[in-house]
C-alpha positions as CSV (number, residue, x, y, z in Angstrom):
1,M,17.1,-18.3,31.6
2,I,17.2,-19.6,28.1
3,S,20.6,-19.9,26.6
4,L,20.7,-19.3,22.9
5,G,23.7,-19.6,20.6
6,V,24.6,-17.3,17.8
7,D,23.2,-19.7,15.2
8,E,19.8,-20.1,17.0
9,L,19.5,-16.4,17.5
10,M,20.2,-15.6,13.9
11,I,17.7,-18.3,12.8
12,I,15.0,-16.8,15.0
13,M,15.7,-13.4,13.7
14,A,15.6,-14.6,10.1
15,V,12.3,-16.4,10.6
16,S,10.9,-13.3,12.3
17,M,12.0,-11.1,9.4
18,M,10.5,-13.6,6.9
19,V,7.1,-13.6,8.7
20,L,7.1,-9.8,8.8
21,G,8.1,-9.6,5.2
22,A,5.2,-12.0,4.2
23,I,2.7,-9.9,6.2
24,S,4.0,-6.7,4.6
25,L,3.9,-8.2,1.1
26,I,0.3,-9.5,1.6
27,A,-0.8,-6.1,3.1
28,G,0.7,-4.3,0.1
29,I,-1.1,-6.5,-2.4
30,V,-4.4,-6.1,-0.5
31,V,-4.0,-2.3,-0.5
32,L,-3.3,-2.2,-4.2
33,V,-6.1,-4.6,-5.2
34,Y,-8.9,-3.4,-2.9
35,R,-8.2,0.1,-1.9
36,A,-6.8,1.8,-5.1
37,S,-9.7,0.7,-7.3
38,G,-12.3,0.3,-4.6
39,K,-16.0,0.6,-5.1
40,D,-16.2,3.7,-2.9
41,V,-13.7,5.6,-5.0
42,R,-15.5,4.6,-8.3
43,T,-18.9,5.6,-6.9
44,L,-17.5,9.0,-5.7
45,A,-15.9,9.6,-9.1
46,D,-19.1,8.8,-10.9
47,Q,-21.1,11.1,-8.7
48,T,-18.6,13.9,-9.2
49,V,-18.8,13.5,-13.0
50,R,-22.6,13.7,-12.7
51,L,-22.3,16.8,-10.6
52,A,-19.9,18.5,-13.1
53,Q,-22.3,17.6,-16.0
54,K,-25.2,19.1,-14.1
55,G,-23.2,22.3,-13.4
56,L,-22.3,22.6,-17.1
57,A,-25.9,22.1,-18.1
58,E,-27.2,24.7,-15.7
59,E,-24.3,27.0,-16.2
60,V,-23.3,27.1,-12.6
61,S,-19.6,27.8,-12.6
62,G,-19.0,27.3,-8.9
63,L,-20.4,23.8,-9.1
64,V,-18.1,22.9,-11.9
65,G,-15.1,24.3,-10.1
66,N,-15.9,22.4,-6.9
67,A,-16.4,19.2,-8.9
68,S,-13.1,19.7,-10.6
69,A,-11.4,20.2,-7.1
70,L,-13.1,17.0,-5.9
71,L,-11.8,15.0,-8.9
72,D,-8.3,16.3,-8.2
73,A,-8.6,15.2,-4.6
74,L,-9.8,11.8,-5.7
75,N,-6.8,11.5,-8.1
76,Q,-4.5,12.3,-5.2
77,L,-6.2,9.8,-3.0
78,V,-5.7,7.0,-5.5
79,K,-2.0,8.0,-6.0
80,T,-1.4,8.0,-2.2
81,T,-3.1,4.6,-1.7
82,T,-1.1,3.1,-4.6
83,G,2.1,4.6,-3.1
84,V,1.4,3.0,0.3
85,G,0.8,-0.4,-1.4
86,V,4.0,-0.3,-3.4
87,F,5.9,0.8,-0.3
88,L,4.6,-2.2,1.7
89,I,5.6,-4.5,-1.1
90,I,9.1,-3.1,-1.3
91,V,9.5,-3.4,2.5
92,G,8.3,-7.0,2.3
93,F,11.0,-7.8,-0.3
94,I,13.7,-6.0,1.7
95,L,12.7,-8.1,4.8
96,F,12.9,-11.3,2.7
97,A,16.4,-10.2,1.5
98,G,17.5,-9.5,5.0
99,A,16.2,-12.9,6.2
100,Y,18.1,-14.6,3.3
101,F,21.3,-12.7,4.3
102,L,20.9,-13.9,7.9
103,I,20.4,-17.5,6.9
104,T,23.5,-17.5,4.6
105,R,25.5,-16.0,7.5
106,V,24.4,-18.9,9.8
107,N,26.3,-21.4,7.7
108,S,29.5,-19.3,7.7
109,F,30.0,-19.3,11.5
């Protein structure tokens, strides 16, 4: 069995928190950069605008209403994706702060 002292255990916990914080921070940045303004979302938005224009030109009210609902859903998708990215970044910073707190406590024992 491995015998660890309090200091070694706290250092291991701090390093683990730091690694998890870095992973969370990087994941949040990736989500914000690539998912929120991704090519798929832009393509879908462009096609929806074309659909709405066609519905207005041909006076098809149901088509315009469905295109409007699709644009609202796209807007919610982008907001949700942005929220997930920001949440991951905040969690990363909290884990970094927790690791810093643990490392400062190692010196006090």
